[in-house]
N, C-alpha and C positions, 0 to 999 in steps of 0.2 A: 172878628177876623179869624180866618182859617189859615193855619200854618202847616205846610207840608215840606218834607225833604224828598226830593225826587233824585234817585241815584244815577240815572243815565238816560240817553235819548229815547230808548224803547219805553221806559217808564213815563217820560214826558208825553210821548205819543199816546200811551194807554190812559194817561190822565185826561188828555183831550177827548178821548173816545168816551170815557166815563162822563165827562162834562156834557158831551153832545146828547147823551140820553135824556138829560134834563132840559135842554134848550128847545124853545119853541119860537114860532114866528113873532117878531117884535123885540126879541131879546138883543141886548147890546152888551158886548164883552170888550173891555178895554185891556190891552196887554201893555205892560211896561217892563223895562229892564235894559241893561246894556246890550251892546252888540254881541251877538253869539250867546245870549243867555238862554235861548230856547223858545222864543216867542213863536217863530214860524214852525218849529217842531210841534208845539202845543197846537197851533192852528191846523197842522196836517192831521193831528189826531181828531180834532173836532170835525174836520172835513170827512175823514173816514167814518166817524161815528154817525154823522148825518147822512152818509151815503151819496155824497155829491160827486159830480164829475170833476176830475182833477187832471193833472196833479195840482195840489195846493202848494204853491211856491211864493216866495216873498214878492209882493207886488210893489216893491220899492220904486221901480222905474215907471210902471203904469198907474201908480197910485191906488187903484181899486180894481179888483176882479170879481165877477159874479160867477159862482159855481152853482149851476142848477142841480137840483136833487135828481138822483137816478132811482130813488126809493119812495118817491111820493111825498117826501117831507119838504121842509122849507129850503130855499136856496141859501147858500152862505155867501154873504158879501164880505170879502176879505180886503181890508184897507190898510195901507201903510202911510202913516201921517208923518213920517220922519222928515220929508222934504217940505212939508207944508208950513207956511209962515204963521198960521193961527186959524181962528175960527172962520174968518172971511173966506180963506182958501178952501177950508173944509166944506163950507156951504156951497161953493162953486161945484163940488162934486154931486150935490143934490142927493145925498143919502136919505133925506127925508122921504123921497119918492118910493123907496123900497124898505124902509125901516119897519113898517108894520107887517110886511109879508115875508121878510127874510130874518135870518140870524146874521147880525152884523158884528163883525170882529175887527177891531181897529188896533193895529200894532202901533206903538208909540203914541197912543191916544191920550196918555196922561197930560193934563193941562191944555188939551186941545178939543177933545170930543165929548166931554162930560155933558155939554149942553144938548146933545142929541136925545137924551132920554133921562128922565128922573129915576127910573129903575134900571139898575145895570150891575154887572159884576166888574170889578176892577182887580185885575190880576197882575201882580208884579213878581218878576223872576230875577233872583240874584244868583250869581255864580258863587259857590263856596270857594274859599281861599285855602291854599295849602295843598301840597302834593298828595298827602294821604287821603284827601277828599275826592280826588279824581274828577269825575264829571258831575258831582253832586250839585243840584240846584235847590235853593230854597224858594218856595212858592208861597206867596201871601195872597189870599183871596179876600177881598173886601165886598160885602154886600151893601148896595145902596138902594134905598127905596123899599117898597112893600112886596115886590114880586117874589122875592126869594125868602125862604125859611132857612136861616143860617145852619141850624142844627141838621136839618134834612140834607142840605147841600153838603155839609161836612161829611156826613155818613156816606153819601153817594160818591164823593170823589176820592175818599181814602181807599187804598188798595186792599 
């Protein structure tokens, strides 16, 4: 488990950009956390780091957006599973069709999208509590499967 404290939105975007440098086609990233925790801000950083056509915004009402690469890299498939009722509804989106060729990032994916890939990153973002902490977020990155070297990932995502 990799634990990070992220002080503000700019730093969350920068974390996404650093993460994007490590992502390749076929990677699955699940994002969890409360409303307003910073999931979409992290996704925006990933999109910027991948050089995709944007803007990367929350896909809550469209469920999924595909952002093609403008830099010759993989597209970003950005999914919001908040309104999905479970695995059956996620399967209806047919993410398997693009999973091997894209970076797939699923907000609210905890408990819903783990079945998409045996290798994945699970990122959970918590808001810090207390006025003195301001915008600080606590980010936990969990490596699942053999795709990722946790030590190398930790070194790459730390500022």
